[in-house]
N, C-alpha and C positions, 0 to 999 in steps of 0.2 A: 366395794368403792369404784369410782372413775373418776381418774387421776388423783392427786394429792401424795402422789409420794416423794421421795428426800427431797430436801429444801422448799417443798411448799407449803406456804402459809398458812393457807385459809383449810386445806384437808385436814391437817393437827386439831382446829377449831372444831370443824365437824365430828370427827370422830369423840371430843372429850364431850362435846353436847349431847352425840347419840346415847352414850353410856354414863350420864350423868346421873340417870335415876334408875340404871341397873335394867334396862327395858329392853336392852339391844344389845347384838353381837358382831364384831364385825368377823365375818366367815370368808370373806371374798374379795378378790379388787384386782382392775388391771391399773394401776397406779400410771403410768404412765406410757406415752408414745414410744417407747422405746421400750421392747422388750426384756434386757436385759436390766435397765434401771428399774423396769416394772417387778421383776422377781426379787432383786436387790430391796426394792421396800416393802415385800410382801416377808421377806426373812426378819428385815428390823422389825416387823407388826406381829411375828411369832406366828403365822399363819401355815397353814398346810400348803405345801407346793405344789400340789395339785391342784390346791383352787387359786392360785397365783397365777393370772392369766399374761399373755403377752402383749394381748389386745382386747380390747372390750368386744368384738365382735366373736372372739372365741369364748369369753364368758359368758355371752349371753345363749350362744351354742349349747356350751357344754351343762350349763345352770339349766336352760329350759329343760334337758334331758334326764333328768334328775327325779325324784319321786318327790310327789308333793312335800312328805313332811319334812325333807333334804334341801330342795330346794331355797332360792332367796325369797326372802317375802317383800324387799323393795331393794333398789339398787340408790345409791346415792352419788350425784354428778358433781364434779368439783374442779371440772377442767376451766380451762380460758373461754371467753363467750364463744368460738368459734367453732368450740368442740361439744355445743351445749345439744344441738338440733339433733343429729346422727344418733348416738347413743339415746338419747331418750324417745327417739322415734323407734329403734331397734325394741329398747327394752318396752314400751308399752305393746307392740304390737306382739310382742312374746310372752307377755302374760303379765309382767312385773308392775308392782308399783314403782312411783319414783320419786325424791327429792333432788330437787335440783338448785343450786348454788342461783344468785341472779345476776344480770340479769337474764332474762328467761332464755333467748335466743340472739341470733347475730341482728335480725334484722325483724319488724314487722310481717312479715310474709311465713317466713320461720314458724313466728309465734302463734299465726292464727293455724296454721298446720297441725302444730304440736295441739291445740287446746281441740280441734276436731279429734284428733285421734285420742286424746284422754276422753271426750266426752263417746267416742264407739265403744269404744273398751270397757268404761266403767270403771277403770284403775283410779287407784288415788295419786293426784300431783300436788306436792306443796312445792313453795316457792320459798327460798330463805330469805325473807326479809327479815332479818334477826330483830331491827330494832322495836319492830311491833309486839315483840316476846316481852319487852320490860314489864314489871309489875304496873310502873307508876304510869307509863304509856298506856295501859290498860285504864289506872285507875282515871286519867284524862280523858279514855274514852269514855269511861261509863259517866264522869261528870260532866259532859256535855250531850249525851245522851239522854239522862235526867235532868235536862234543862237549867242546870245549874250557871251554864254561861249566860242563860238566854238565847235569843234569835244570835247564832256567827254573824258578826259583822268582819272580821281581819283577821288575815292568817299571815304571818310569818314564819319562814322556815328554813335556815341556814344550815349549811353543812359546810366548813372550810378545814382545809389542811394545806400545810405548806413542803409535803414531802416531795412535789415534783417542782419546787419554785426554779431547781437547776435542771441540765438535761441529762440526767440519771441515763436514759435509756442508750446515750453515747458510748458509756463505758460498760455496756453488757447488764445492767442490773435487771433482775429477770422479774420482776414483777413490773418497774416501769415499760421494760421492753415490750410486753403482750400490751399494756393498759394504751400504749400510744402509737400501737402497730394497729391502722384500720382493718388489715387483713385477719386479724386475729380480735381484736375490739370489738370491732362493727364501724359504723360510720358518725361515732361519737366518740370523745375521752371522757373529761370530768363527769358530763351529763348521765351518760350513759352509768357512771361508775359508781359515783355518790349523789348526781342527782336526783336518780331513780328513788334510793331511798328516803329521801326528801321529799319526795313529791307521794308517796307511799305512805311515809308516814302521817303527813299534813291530813291526806282522806284518811287514813283508817281513824284517826281520832277525830276529826268533824262531822264523821259519815258521808262526807261531801265530795261528789267528782267535780275533778276539772273538766269545764266546759269550754275553756278557749283560753289562749294564753301569747304572750311576746317575749320575744328571748333576742337577749343581746348574748352575742358569743363569741370570747376572743383567745386567741391564741398567741400566749404573752411569752414563752421561750421561742427564741429562733429557732427553724429549722423542725420546730415540732410538728406531726402532720394532725395532732387533732388537737381539738379545742382544751384547754386548762383553766377555762374559768366561764360562768354564767352568772345573768343576771335575767331572772324572769317574771313579768307581771304577770299573775292570774285572776280566772275570773272563776267563782266555784257555783254551782247549782244552789239556789236560793238567793241568790246576789252577794253571797261574801265575797271580799278580795283578796288577794294575798300577792306577797312576795318570797320568789324563791332564790335564795343564792348559794351556789354550788363553786367552789373552788380550791386547786391543790397547791394555787402558788402562795396561799397567805402565809409566810415567813411566822413560822415560831408554833401556829396553830396545828394539833394533831388528829383527833376526830372530832371535832366542835361542829355537834351535832345539836342543833337548838330549835325548840318549836315553840311559838307563843298564838295564842288566837284570846282574841277579843269578841263577847258577844256584848248585848245590850243591858246585861246584869254584870257581869265580873269577865274577869280575862285569867289566863293561866299561862305559866311556864315552865318547862320542863327540858333540862338540860342532858345529852348523852354522856358526859364525862362527870355528871355528878346526879347518875340514874337513882339513885335514895330519894331523892325529894321531887315534891312538885308542890310550887307556889300557885297559890290562888289570890287572886286581885282585888279589891275592890274600890271602890272613890269613898265609902262614909265609912269604914270601918281598916283597921289594919290587914295585913295580909296573912295568908293562913298557910304554915310552911307544915304539907301533908310528907307522912314519910312511909316507907316502905315495912310491912311486915305488922303492921297498926291492926286493931280489930274493929278501929273505924271504915277501913276502907270497903269497899265492894267487894260481893264472894270473888269477883275474877281476878281482883290484882292481890285477895288474902292468901288463893289457891296455889300462888304461884312464889310464894315465901318457901327457902326450905332451911332457912338459918335464923335465927332469933332476930329481932330488931337491933339496929348497930352493928351486926357482923356484915360486912359489905356485900353487895351480891352487884353484879354488873354483868357486863358482854358475854363470857362462857355461859352464865344463867338465863341470860335472853336468850341465846343461842340455844338451850336446852329446853325451853319453854315451847319455842318452835317445832321442835323434837319430838316432847313430851304427846301435844295435841296431833302430831302427824301419826305419831304409834298410835293413838286412841281409833284414830280415822284407817291404818292401817289393819289392827288388829279386826278391826270389826268388817273390813273385807275378805281378811285372809279365812277369819271364820264364817263367812257368809251372812252376815249380820249386817241391818240396817248399820247407815254412821248413826254417831249419838247428834243431836239436833243442834247441843251447844258446841260443837268445835269451832276454833277460833286459831285458823292457821291463815297463812296468806296462799291461794291456790294459784292454778293456771290460767284464770280471771284476771288477776293481779297480775301477773306476769303478760300477759297482751294489754293489760294498760299500760305498763309499763314500759314496752316498746311504741305503745300508741304516741304515750307521751313523748320519748327522744325523737321520735319521727316528726312530732307536730313542732318541740322545740326546733329539730334543724332546718324544717320549713321555714319557720317566722326568720330563723335567724338568716337563711339565703336570701330571703327578700326584704332585708333592713330592717330586720326588727316589724315586721307587718304581724298583727292582729291574725291571728289562724283560729281555727275550732277545730277541737280532737274531735276528730269525724271517725265515730264507730261504726 
């Protein structure tokens, strides 16, 4: 693991998710840019001090020298955005598979460079857009793919939070400080942080790529350097139209990610804060409430149930589902087998798409909410 040391939120989430099925073991890490903190974090996690490194460069050199049966099978990058590119580039080049937190990089140029390296090396690269790992998000995808909704016409995806409604970064709040700093977060705040999740989920479930958009971005908190609110009109391939709302100043909201899709036969709704249920709606009969863990679900949704219906699964399990698929890909790579044909995890291509989305949103907002095509 790179990053994710003491007082880091997402590092602990990744460690739980990676171990949830008993398929992986944390054996090495560079947990902080500060060598002393890194080694203290390694001690917290009961790692061998010899494999707790002062920085990721040291880790790459040392692990690459180990015999094939002892070296790392993959590395997980859970640092702020500006520290994704260099370690990912280094470890791919040294022959390691990579799992990286989103967004993929600081900007589109870095994202495309990593894509080229991953293709050249043939290593597995997984991006943790974790919400697509929810069982009922996969069920929604299966319904759309099977034509249950008919031709998709309208997509509305919302991700609202309230935790940045005040200038937390002024008081040194760790998570707020880097997310509102252009040098560490990139040129976007709210859209890069949670808007990319919303865009990925909409495209994942519908199977449709965004072709053009019109974005209105606002910084509501005085003195903040990056946007904390965004409203975006979307056009999808095939003619569907949509709305994406992402905001971190919606007081009282926590992780209110909601996806609604309407076709010419039916509609559906899924809420991340109520992940067990998927609502399917019609004009001529009552709405259906589909539940996780039931035998009537698609194969893809059924295989993700770890506990019986009625025993809730959610955020950590969805993360674990991304890792489960990542491990299937990594195991094949390590053992020299072709990857399974039914792999279902976010890839480096999804990461490039996310950075292209951010860049297009910023360009549209800069020109007064002008319609901009996603220039691939």
